N, C-alpha and C positions, 0 to 999 in steps of 0.2 A: 562490407553494407546486410547485415540480418533482416534488416527492417525497413529497407529502402523500399519509399511509394507508403508505409504503412502511417497511421494518423493514428497518434495517442493521448488521451487526457490520463491525468496523472491526479490524482486527489494527494493533500499533504505535501506539494512539489516547495515549497518557499524555500524550506533549510536547501539550497542548494548552492552557496556564494560559494568560488573557489580563494579559499585562506579561510575557509570557517568551516568547522566541524560539519558536518552534513547529512540532510536525515534519511533516510531508506530513496524517499519519495526526489531529494534534489539528485544525490545518488545515481539514480534510474533514469531522471531526467538530462546527464552530461552522456551516461551510459548510449540512449538512444538515442540521441540526436547523432553521437556519432557513427550509431549503426543506420544513420537514414530515414528517421523517421522524423515526422514533422506534431508537432508537442503542443499541448495546452496545457499547462501550471495552473492548479486549482489550489488555492490554501486559504483559508482566513486571515493571516495575517498574509495584508496586501505589500507595506510597506520592504519585507526582506522577498514578494515576492515579486514583486518587479525589479531588486534589483540582479534574482537570477535570471527571468528573464532576461534582462540588460547584457548579463555577461555570457549568456547564451548566442542571443543573435550578435553584440559583439563580436565574435568567436567565427562567426557565418554560420551559422544553425538556425531554422525556420523555429521558430518558438512566441506561444503569447499567453500571455497571465491571464486570470480572470477570479474575481473573489468567487467565492464557495463554502457556504458556512453545510456541508455534507449534512446534515438534520432538517434543510431546507428544499424542500417538492419546489419552490419556486427557483431558489435557487440552481437545483441538479437543472429543471429544463431551459432556463438561461443558459447553461455552461456546454450544454449539448447542442442548442442550438449555434453557439458562436461558434464552437467546435466544427459542426458541419456547414454554415455559412462560412467559416474562412478558409476550411480547408476540402470542402465539398465530401465530408462522410467524416466515420470514427471505424477505424480497427481494432482498436487496443484502449481498453479503460482498466486503471490499476486503482483501484480500491483502498489507498494507502493511510487515509487520514486516519491520525489517533490520538490516546489523550489518555494518559495512568490512572491511575487511583490503588493505591495501596494502604486499603482498609481490610482489616478480619470481618468477620461474617456480621456480628455483633455489634462493630463498630458503623458499620455502612447505613448511610441514609439512604433514605428513598431519594433525595435529592442526587445523591451520587450514584447511587444505583442509572434511576433515569436515562442522568447524563450516560454513563458507560454503553448505555444500552444502545440511546440515541443516536450516540456515534460508531460505534462498532457493530450496531445492528441494522439500525432503521438508514445510518449511510452508505451500508451498502446496501441495502433493498432498493433504498431510490436510485442505486445509481446503476442499476442493471435495469429496474422499471423504464431507464429515459434510453441505456443506450445500445437497449438489445434490438428495438424499433429500428433504431437507423443500422445498423451489424444485416438487419436481416436484407436493409435493400443492396447492399451488397453482396450478399449469401456465404455471412459468417461476420468469425473475429473471436476477439480470447477476453476473457475476462480475468482477471486475478485480483482475488482479496486477501490481503495481507491481516493472517490472522495472526497464530504468538502460538510458542508452545506449552505458553499457556490458555491455549484453546483448545491440548490437545493430554497434558495433564495437570493436576491440583497444586498449593503450595499457602503454606502458611500463611498467606497475606491477599491482599489485594484480591477481593471475592465479584464483585460487579466485574472488571477486570477480564477477570476467566471468563463469567457467563458471557460477556460481549463479545469475545475473541471465541468462545465458544460457538454462539450464534453465525459468526461471519462463517466460519467453517463447517455446521452441517445447510446452512443454506448454500453454498460453493455446491452443495455436493447434491439438493433436490434442482438448482436453478442449473446443472450440468445436467443431470438427467433429461430436462425439462427440455431442453431447446440444441441438446447431439445431434440432433434428425439434420438440425438449421446450420450445421457447422460454426456451430456459437461455443466456442470451449470455456469451461468455465475450472477454474483450480485456485486451491487456497495453498500460499505459501506461511512460511512457521518459522522465524527469527526467534533465536535466541536469544542470548544476551549482546548487546551487542551496544560500542561507542557508536552517542545516537544526540541531538540537544537537547533531546528526554531523561536521556538517563546520567552525559555527563556529571554534574553537579552528586551524584549519587558517589559513582566515580572516583571521587575526591577525598571519601571519604576511607584511607589507606587499609582499615580492618574490614571496613564492609568492604573493601574491593576482591581483598587476598583473601578471602571466607568465598568470594563468587567465584575465583579463581578455584579453587580445592573442586567446585564442583561441575566444572569444567575438563576430561576430559582427554580435549588438547590443549588443557593451560592458558588457552589467554580470549580474550571475550573477541567477537565478532567486530569486521565491520562494512559500512551500511556497501561498498563498492562491493560486494562478497556478495549481500543479499540483493543487489542491483545485476549480477549474472546469473542468477536463478531467476528474475524476473525475465530479461532477456530472453533467455530459454523458452519461458512459458508464451512468452510474447511472439517469438519469430514461428515459424512454419517448421520449425524441427520438432517440435511439439504437437503436433494436426494428428497425431494420435493421444493425443491425453487429456484428458477431460474429467472434473472429478476427484482431482490424485490430490495429496498432501507434500510439500514437497519441502520437507525442513532443513535449517538450514541452522543446526545448534550447538555444531563440537562436538555433538556428541551427546551431551547431558540427556536426547529423551530416549538416551540407549540403554543409561544405566536400570 
């Protein structure tokens, strides 16, 4: 029960239906619940989010779903208020919501650029802005911002995605320094190539998938549950001396 007594708000948490391919947020929800946390699941996909909520509650866990567009300040205020009104506090925030955008620089439209920066930059900023005041009330908390290895290194595509994930990474360090003295820890987590609802379709292309495996020293893609284990560590008191750090979980890709 590594999270017993803690309340966690997880964005991008709708894809947590047992029997389906899970996202990072959905996998984290099940792991956190098993470790004793009370959960607020937040996502724009209300239908899938309600199914995940129902499965968690039917399994004896304490969870509630709320619709959240992470680019909306009003939605963030409502989600944090719901968390506090339901469970009395907020201990852990996971800024996990994300979208993809595989376009090279000259192919990237202004609309695509803005969309990537809104979700991965503005969304993370707003989440921290409204979570931190509640964490202050209880003497601290843990914020985990899900960036990517593409927030650390470049590639031949995904220009705006790189920029958004890079913003999430450096924003985490800035906030970590600002609030370390108040017991609020802020870290970023950097997944490599993993099978999720966002990536699964492209992995069905055998040529693409084989080429991808050649880039991974461990010779396989990751699973959402493996990322969730990293989130669990950063959310728990075991990482109480860890802030401003980057936890890379990528099968060795960025070591090459």
